[in-house]
C-alpha positions as CSV (number, residue, x, y, z in Angstrom):
1,X,17.0,-0.4,-30.0
2,X,18.3,1.4,-26.9
3,X,17.2,0.2,-23.4
4,X,15.3,3.5,-22.9
5,X,13.0,4.6,-25.8
6,X,9.6,6.1,-26.5
7,X,7.8,3.6,-28.7
8,X,4.2,4.6,-29.5
9,X,2.2,1.5,-28.7
10,X,-0.6,2.7,-31.0
11,X,1.6,2.7,-34.1
12,X,4.8,0.9,-33.1
13,X,6.8,3.9,-34.1
14,X,10.1,4.5,-32.2
15,X,9.9,8.2,-31.5
16,X,13.1,8.8,-29.5
17,X,15.9,6.8,-27.9
18,X,17.7,7.8,-24.7
19,X,21.2,6.7,-23.8
20,X,21.8,4.5,-20.7
21,X,23.8,6.1,-18.0
22,X,27.5,5.1,-17.8
23,X,28.8,3.3,-14.8
24,X,31.0,6.3,-13.9
25,X,28.1,8.8,-14.2
26,X,25.9,6.5,-12.1
27,X,28.5,6.3,-9.3
28,X,28.8,10.1,-9.5
29,X,25.0,10.4,-9.3
30,X,24.9,8.3,-6.1
31,X,27.7,10.5,-4.7
32,X,25.8,13.7,-5.5
33,X,22.6,12.4,-3.9
34,X,24.6,11.3,-0.8
35,X,26.3,14.7,-0.5
36,X,23.1,16.6,-1.0
37,X,21.3,14.8,1.9
38,X,23.0,16.8,4.6
39,X,21.9,20.2,3.2
40,X,18.5,19.0,2.2
41,X,17.6,17.3,5.5
42,X,19.3,19.6,7.9
43,X,19.9,22.8,6.0
44,X,16.2,23.3,5.2
45,X,13.3,23.2,7.6
46,X,10.4,20.9,7.1
47,X,8.3,24.0,6.1
48,X,10.9,25.0,3.5
49,X,11.0,21.5,1.9
50,X,7.2,21.4,2.0
51,X,7.0,24.7,0.1
52,X,9.2,23.4,-2.7
53,X,7.2,20.2,-2.9
54,X,4.1,22.3,-3.2
55,X,5.6,24.0,-6.2
56,X,6.3,20.6,-7.7
57,X,2.5,20.0,-7.5
58,X,1.7,23.4,-8.9
59,X,3.9,22.8,-11.9
60,X,2.2,19.4,-12.5
61,X,-1.1,21.2,-12.7
62,X,0.3,24.0,-14.9
63,X,1.8,21.5,-17.4
64,X,-0.9,18.8,-17.2
65,X,-1.7,18.9,-20.9
66,X,1.9,18.6,-22.0
67,X,2.6,15.9,-19.4
68,X,-0.6,14.0,-20.4
69,X,0.4,14.0,-24.1
70,X,3.8,12.5,-23.2
71,X,2.4,9.4,-21.5
72,X,-0.3,9.0,-24.2
73,X,2.5,8.3,-26.7
74,X,4.7,6.5,-24.2
75,X,2.3,3.9,-22.9
76,X,-1.0,4.4,-24.6
77,X,-3.1,6.0,-21.8
78,X,-6.1,8.0,-23.2
79,X,-5.4,11.7,-23.0
80,X,-8.2,12.5,-20.6
81,X,-7.1,9.8,-18.2
82,X,-3.5,10.9,-18.7
83,X,-4.3,14.5,-17.7
84,X,-6.3,13.1,-14.7
85,X,-3.3,11.1,-13.6
86,X,-1.2,14.3,-13.6
87,X,-3.9,16.1,-11.5
88,X,-4.0,13.3,-9.0
89,X,-0.2,13.4,-8.8
90,X,-0.3,17.1,-8.1
91,X,-2.8,16.4,-5.3
92,X,-0.4,14.0,-3.7
93,X,2.4,16.6,-3.7
94,X,0.0,19.1,-2.2
95,X,-1.1,16.7,0.5
96,X,2.4,16.1,1.7
97,X,3.2,19.8,1.5
98,X,0.0,20.6,3.6
99,X,0.7,17.9,6.2
100,X,4.5,17.7,6.3
101,X,4.9,19.3,9.8
102,X,2.1,17.3,11.4
103,X,3.4,14.0,9.8
104,X,6.9,14.7,11.2
105,X,6.0,16.2,14.6
106,X,7.4,14.6,17.7
107,X,5.2,11.7,19.1
108,X,5.2,11.5,22.9
109,X,5.3,8.2,24.7
110,X,3.5,7.8,28.0
111,X,6.0,6.3,30.5
112,X,4.9,3.3,32.6
113,X,7.4,4.1,35.2
114,X,10.3,6.5,36.0
115,X,10.6,10.3,35.8
116,X,11.1,12.5,32.8
117,X,9.7,12.1,29.3
118,X,10.1,10.1,26.1
119,X,9.2,10.8,22.6
120,X,9.8,9.7,19.0
121,X,11.4,12.1,16.6
122,X,11.2,11.3,12.9
123,X,14.0,12.1,10.6
124,X,15.3,11.1,7.2
125,X,17.6,8.1,6.6
126,X,19.5,9.2,3.5
127,X,19.5,8.3,-0.2
128,X,16.6,6.2,-1.5
129,X,16.3,4.4,-4.8
130,X,12.9,4.3,-6.5
131,X,12.2,1.8,-9.2
132,X,9.0,2.8,-11.0
133,X,6.6,1.1,-13.5
134,X,5.2,2.3,-16.8
135,X,1.5,2.1,-16.1
136,X,1.2,5.3,-14.0
137,X,4.3,7.2,-14.9
138,X,3.6,10.4,-12.8
139,X,1.4,9.0,-10.0
140,X,3.9,6.3,-9.0
141,X,6.7,8.8,-8.7
142,X,4.6,11.2,-6.8
143,X,3.6,8.7,-4.1
144,X,7.2,7.7,-3.6
145,X,9.2,10.8,-4.0
146,X,6.7,13.3,-2.6
147,X,6.7,12.2,1.0
148,X,10.3,11.1,1.1
149,X,11.6,14.4,-0.1
150,X,9.5,16.3,2.4
151,X,11.0,14.0,5.1
152,X,14.5,15.0,4.0
153,X,15.6,11.9,2.1
154,X,17.2,12.3,-1.3
155,X,16.1,10.3,-4.3
156,X,17.6,8.4,-7.2
157,X,14.7,7.6,-9.6
158,X,14.9,4.7,-12.1
159,X,11.8,4.8,-14.3
160,X,10.6,2.1,-16.7
161,X,12.6,1.8,-19.9
162,X,9.5,2.9,-22.0
163,X,9.0,6.0,-20.0
164,X,12.1,8.1,-20.5
165,X,10.4,11.2,-21.7
166,X,8.0,11.5,-18.7
167,X,11.0,10.7,-16.4
168,X,12.9,13.6,-17.8
169,X,9.9,15.9,-17.6
170,X,9.4,15.0,-13.9
171,X,13.1,15.8,-13.1
172,X,12.7,19.1,-15.0
173,X,9.7,20.0,-12.8
174,X,11.7,19.3,-9.6
175,X,14.5,21.6,-10.9
176,X,12.1,24.3,-12.0
177,X,10.4,24.2,-8.6
178,X,13.7,24.9,-6.9
179,X,14.4,21.5,-5.4
180,X,18.2,21.1,-5.4
181,X,19.3,19.3,-8.5
182,X,21.1,16.6,-6.5
183,X,18.1,15.9,-4.2
184,X,16.2,14.3,-7.0
185,X,18.2,12.6,-9.8
186,X,16.7,10.7,-12.7
187,X,18.9,7.8,-13.8
188,X,18.5,5.7,-17.0
189,X,20.0,2.6,-15.5
190,X,20.1,-1.1,-16.5
191,X,19.0,-3.9,-14.2
192,X,22.6,-4.8,-13.6
193,X,23.4,-1.2,-12.7
194,X,20.5,-1.2,-10.3
195,X,22.0,-4.1,-8.5
196,X,25.1,-2.0,-8.0
197,X,23.0,0.9,-6.7
198,X,21.3,-1.4,-4.1
199,X,24.6,-2.7,-2.9
200,X,26.1,0.8,-2.5
201,X,26.5,1.6,1.2
202,X,25.5,5.2,0.5
203,X,21.9,4.1,-0.5
204,X,19.7,3.3,2.5
205,X,16.4,2.0,1.0
206,X,14.6,0.9,-2.1
207,X,11.0,1.2,-3.2
208,X,9.8,-0.8,-6.2
209,X,6.4,-1.0,-7.9
210,X,6.4,-3.8,-10.5
211,X,6.1,-7.5,-11.1
212,X,6.5,-10.2,-8.5
213,X,9.7,-11.4,-10.2
214,X,11.2,-8.0,-10.1
215,X,10.1,-7.6,-6.5
216,X,11.7,-10.8,-5.4
217,X,15.0,-9.9,-7.1
218,X,15.1,-6.5,-5.5
219,X,14.2,-7.8,-2.1
220,X,16.9,-10.5,-2.3
221,X,19.5,-8.0,-3.2
222,X,18.3,-5.5,-0.6
223,X,18.2,-8.1,2.1
224,X,21.8,-9.2,1.3
225,X,22.9,-5.6,2.0
226,X,20.5,-4.9,4.9
227,X,18.4,-2.3,3.1
228,X,14.8,-1.4,3.9
229,X,12.4,-2.2,1.0
230,X,8.8,-1.3,0.1
231,X,7.3,-3.5,-2.6
232,X,4.0,-2.8,-4.4
233,X,3.6,-5.8,-6.7
234,X,0.8,-7.4,-8.8
235,X,-2.8,-8.2,-7.9
236,X,-5.7,-10.3,-9.0
237,X,-8.3,-8.3,-7.1
238,X,-11.7,-10.0,-6.4
239,X,-14.9,-8.1,-7.0
240,X,-17.6,-9.8,-4.9
241,X,-21.3,-9.3,-5.9
242,X,-23.3,-10.6,-3.0
243,X,-26.6,-8.6,-2.8
244,X,-27.9,-5.5,-4.5
245,X,-31.1,-3.5,-5.2
246,X,-29.4,-1.9,-8.3
247,X,-27.6,-4.4,-10.5
248,X,-27.0,-1.8,-13.2
249,X,-25.0,0.3,-10.8
250,X,-23.0,-2.8,-9.8
251,X,-22.3,-3.5,-13.4
252,X,-21.2,0.0,-14.0
253,X,-18.8,-0.2,-11.1
254,X,-17.6,-3.6,-12.4
255,X,-16.8,-2.2,-15.8
256,X,-15.0,0.8,-14.3
257,X,-13.1,-1.4,-11.9
258,X,-11.9,-3.7,-14.7
259,X,-11.1,-1.1,-17.3
260,X,-9.1,1.4,-15.2
261,X,-6.1,2.2,-17.3
262,X,-7.2,-0.2,-20.0
263,X,-7.1,-3.0,-17.4
264,X,-3.4,-2.3,-16.7
265,X,-3.6,-1.5,-13.1
266,X,-2.3,-3.7,-10.2
267,X,-5.4,-3.0,-8.1
268,X,-7.9,-3.2,-10.9
269,X,-10.9,-5.6,-10.3
270,X,-9.9,-8.8,-12.2
271,X,-11.9,-11.7,-10.7
272,X,-15.7,-11.2,-10.6
273,X,-17.3,-13.5,-8.0
274,X,-21.1,-13.5,-8.1
275,X,-23.7,-15.3,-6.1
276,X,-25.8,-17.7,-8.2
277,X,-29.0,-15.7,-7.8
278,X,-27.4,-12.7,-9.6
279,X,-24.9,-14.5,-11.8
280,X,-26.8,-14.9,-15.1
281,X,-28.1,-11.4,-15.2
282,X,-24.8,-9.9,-14.1
283,X,-22.8,-11.8,-16.7
284,X,-25.2,-10.8,-19.5
285,X,-25.2,-7.1,-18.5
286,X,-21.4,-7.0,-17.8
287,X,-20.5,-8.7,-21.0
288,X,-22.7,-6.3,-23.0
289,X,-21.2,-3.3,-21.3
290,X,-17.7,-4.5,-22.0
291,X,-18.5,-5.3,-25.6
292,X,-19.7,-1.8,-26.1
293,X,-16.2,-0.5,-25.4
294,X,-13.8,-0.2,-28.4
295,X,-10.1,0.6,-28.1
296,X,-8.9,3.6,-30.1
297,X,-6.2,6.1,-30.6
298,X,-5.4,7.3,-27.0
299,X,-4.3,10.7,-28.3
300,X,-7.8,11.6,-29.5
301,X,-10.3,13.0,-26.9
302,X,-13.0,10.6,-25.9
303,X,-11.1,7.3,-26.2
304,X,-12.6,4.7,-23.8
305,X,-9.3,2.8,-23.7
306,X,-6.1,2.7,-25.8
307,X,-3.7,0.0,-26.8
308,X,-1.8,-2.2,-24.4
309,X,1.4,-0.6,-23.4
310,X,3.6,-2.6,-25.8
311,X,3.8,-5.4,-28.3
312,X,5.3,-7.6,-25.6
313,X,2.3,-6.9,-23.3
314,X,-0.2,-7.7,-26.0
315,X,1.7,-10.9,-26.9
316,X,1.7,-12.0,-23.2
317,X,-2.0,-11.3,-22.7
318,X,-3.0,-13.1,-25.9
319,X,-1.0,-16.2,-24.9
320,X,-2.7,-16.2,-21.4
321,X,-6.2,-16.1,-22.9
322,X,-5.2,-18.9,-25.4
323,X,-3.9,-21.1,-22.6
324,X,-7.0,-20.4,-20.5
325,X,-9.4,-21.5,-23.2
326,X,-7.2,-24.5,-24.1
327,X,-7.5,-25.5,-20.5
328,X,-11.3,-25.4,-20.4
329,X,-12.3,-21.8,-19.9
330,X,-15.2,-20.5,-21.9
331,X,-14.5,-17.4,-24.0
332,X,-17.8,-15.4,-23.7
333,X,-16.6,-12.5,-25.8
334,X,-13.4,-11.0,-27.1
335,X,-10.0,-12.6,-27.1
336,X,-8.7,-11.0,-30.3
337,X,-6.4,-8.1,-31.0
338,X,-5.4,-5.7,-33.8
339,X,-1.8,-4.9,-33.3
340,X,-1.5,-3.8,-29.6
341,X,-5.3,-3.0,-29.4
342,X,-6.9,-5.8,-27.4
343,X,-10.7,-6.5,-27.5
344,X,-12.5,-6.5,-24.1
345,X,-12.6,-10.2,-23.1
346,X,-14.8,-12.2,-20.7
347,X,-13.9,-15.7,-19.5
348,X,-16.0,-18.1,-17.4
349,X,-15.6,-21.7,-16.3
350,X,-12.1,-21.3,-15.0
351,X,-11.3,-24.2,-12.7
352,X,-8.5,-24.4,-10.1
353,X,-6.4,-26.6,-12.5
354,X,-6.5,-23.9,-15.2
355,X,-3.4,-21.7,-15.2
356,X,-5.7,-18.7,-15.5
357,X,-7.0,-19.4,-12.0
358,X,-3.8,-18.2,-10.4
359,X,-2.6,-15.6,-12.9
360,X,-3.0,-11.9,-13.2
361,X,-4.5,-10.6,-16.5
362,X,-2.9,-7.3,-17.1
363,X,-5.3,-5.9,-19.7
364,X,-9.0,-5.8,-20.6
365,X,-9.7,-9.4,-19.6
366,X,-12.3,-10.3,-16.9
367,X,-12.8,-13.6,-15.3
368,X,-16.3,-14.3,-13.9
369,X,-17.1,-17.0,-11.3
370,X,-20.4,-18.3,-9.9
371,X,-20.6,-19.1,-6.2
372,X,-23.5,-20.4,-4.0
373,X,-23.1,-18.1,-1.0
374,X,-21.0,-15.6,1.0
375,X,-18.7,-18.3,2.5
376,X,-17.8,-19.7,-1.0
377,X,-17.3,-16.2,-2.3
378,X,-14.8,-15.4,0.4
379,X,-13.0,-18.7,0.0
380,X,-12.6,-18.1,-3.7
381,X,-11.6,-14.5,-3.2
382,X,-8.8,-15.6,-0.9
383,X,-7.6,-18.5,-3.0
384,X,-4.9,-16.5,-4.7
385,X,-1.2,-15.8,-4.2
386,X,-2.0,-12.1,-4.4
387,X,-3.5,-9.8,-1.8
388,X,-3.6,-6.2,-3.0
389,X,-7.1,-4.8,-3.2
390,X,-10.6,-6.1,-3.2
391,X,-14.2,-4.9,-3.8
392,X,-17.4,-6.0,-2.0
393,X,-20.8,-5.1,-3.3
394,X,-23.8,-5.7,-1.0
395,X,-26.7,-3.7,0.3
396,X,-26.3,-5.5,3.7
397,X,-24.1,-3.4,6.0
398,X,-23.4,-6.2,8.4
399,X,-22.4,-8.5,5.6
400,X,-20.2,-5.8,4.1
401,X,-18.1,-5.4,7.2
402,X,-18.2,-9.2,8.0
403,X,-16.8,-10.0,4.5
404,X,-14.3,-7.1,4.6
405,X,-12.8,-8.6,7.8
406,X,-12.4,-12.0,6.1
407,X,-10.8,-10.8,2.9
408,X,-7.0,-11.4,2.8
409,X,-5.9,-8.1,1.1
410,X,-4.3,-4.8,2.0
411,X,-7.4,-2.9,0.9
412,X,-11.1,-3.5,0.8
413,X,-13.5,-1.1,-0.9
414,X,-17.2,-1.6,-0.2
415,X,-19.7,-0.6,-2.8
416,X,-17.2,1.6,-4.7
417,X,-14.4,1.5,-7.2
418,X,-12.0,4.4,-7.8
419,X,-12.3,5.5,-4.2
420,X,-8.6,5.8,-3.6
421,X,-7.4,9.1,-2.1
422,X,-4.1,10.8,-1.4
423,X,-4.8,10.3,2.4
424,X,-5.5,6.6,2.1
425,X,-2.7,4.0,2.5
426,X,-2.1,1.8,-0.6
427,X,-0.4,-1.6,-0.4
428,X,-0.9,-5.3,-0.1
429,X,-0.1,-8.6,1.6
430,X,1.1,-12.0,0.4
431,X,2.7,-11.8,-3.1
432,X,1.3,-8.3,-3.6
433,X,4.2,-7.0,-1.6
434,X,4.6,-5.2,1.7
435,X,4.8,-1.7,3.0
436,X,2.5,1.2,2.3
437,X,2.4,4.3,0.2
438,X,0.2,7.4,0.4
439,X,-1.3,9.1,3.5
440,X,0.3,9.0,6.9
441,X,1.5,5.4,6.5
442,X,3.3,6.2,3.3
443,X,5.3,8.9,5.1
444,X,6.4,6.5,7.8
445,X,8.3,3.9,5.8
446,X,11.7,5.5,5.2
447,X,12.2,7.4,8.4
448,X,14.4,7.0,11.5
449,X,11.9,6.8,14.3
450,X,14.4,7.9,16.9
451,X,13.6,7.4,20.6
452,X,14.6,10.3,22.8
453,X,14.3,9.5,26.5
454,X,14.9,12.4,28.9
455,X,15.3,11.9,32.7
456,X,14.9,15.1,34.6
């Protein structure tokens, strides 16, 4: 099978294969993006670039049903969620269009001594490489390409091998919106070819969303060639249940937090850490709520969740659950699969010597832990190599902020899941990566923050 292909995870059917780019065409693509940078960054004003990015967002909304159907068959996202992803992607483009000039305006610096003035002027750096994952095919591209194109950078976009159709659809949208063809170029490249792209002196930076292994490889290559990198990697986000007057609401949030994208989200809630006074009742209600969810054809309206994204993903998750139980974890419910459709699964009794204690479950598998108090909850929450997101549920406002300060993560959400927004920075610490996307901070990664000092 070709490196790039649409394989319906619900049926296993290979729908279409796409040819990998040749080395010669890849070199030409880098050259085109490099040559386009001058005209895109200096030949157009910020307002002109912003207006084109606004049209990109408009076209996402206009084509949302078509775009949603593509990823339902590419990676198994239920159609309603797929359309919702397209709409959120459109909102990202619109945010950067609306705020482009304010994000790029000169920033004065108050001088401590001397006459004259000083300020920071933000400008583009050149060609950027984006390496995108399969789990959010439109959203991931929007949060990388949207701000960077507004800034004036040009983009080479390597999407996941199982998302070639959505990758082509995104490139077509850019062209239809009037963005110059060489300012945004889709490349069906291999990993070896990507190493060549990173090494190319015409490329100035790399953004990757993916696994820790992929992030380490890209960071090593980029470091060797002195390239700026933004990495958004995995997560094993804790969901702390410390105090509540409405356990049903907490359970509803817990299910939503775990089952986002069928459990295949880096920042999904994965480890549920519950104080002992609430543990038994939480576990009972949480397990019942998850058992009520059944995977089904993602292309049919009303599907609660679909298959895992691929047979390889289902095999990997099945093996993780097996190793966890063999190492002493209790399987409360689930653990089985039908093809790529995986049953919702709850594990308890995971000890630090169990491999599951340190792993990320990328699918509908939840780990539930009992703790005695707030301090133990925080210690357990932080006892992970990851540090992407986290969730704290309590009706004590002082406790909420106290715990939020102690959590080692890039994001803390108090009494809410799904509260991300286009204006809110997204990113992590530790092995969850570094750098930020979305909002003001996402627009400040790949820019030249040039100091201009004027002495009268």
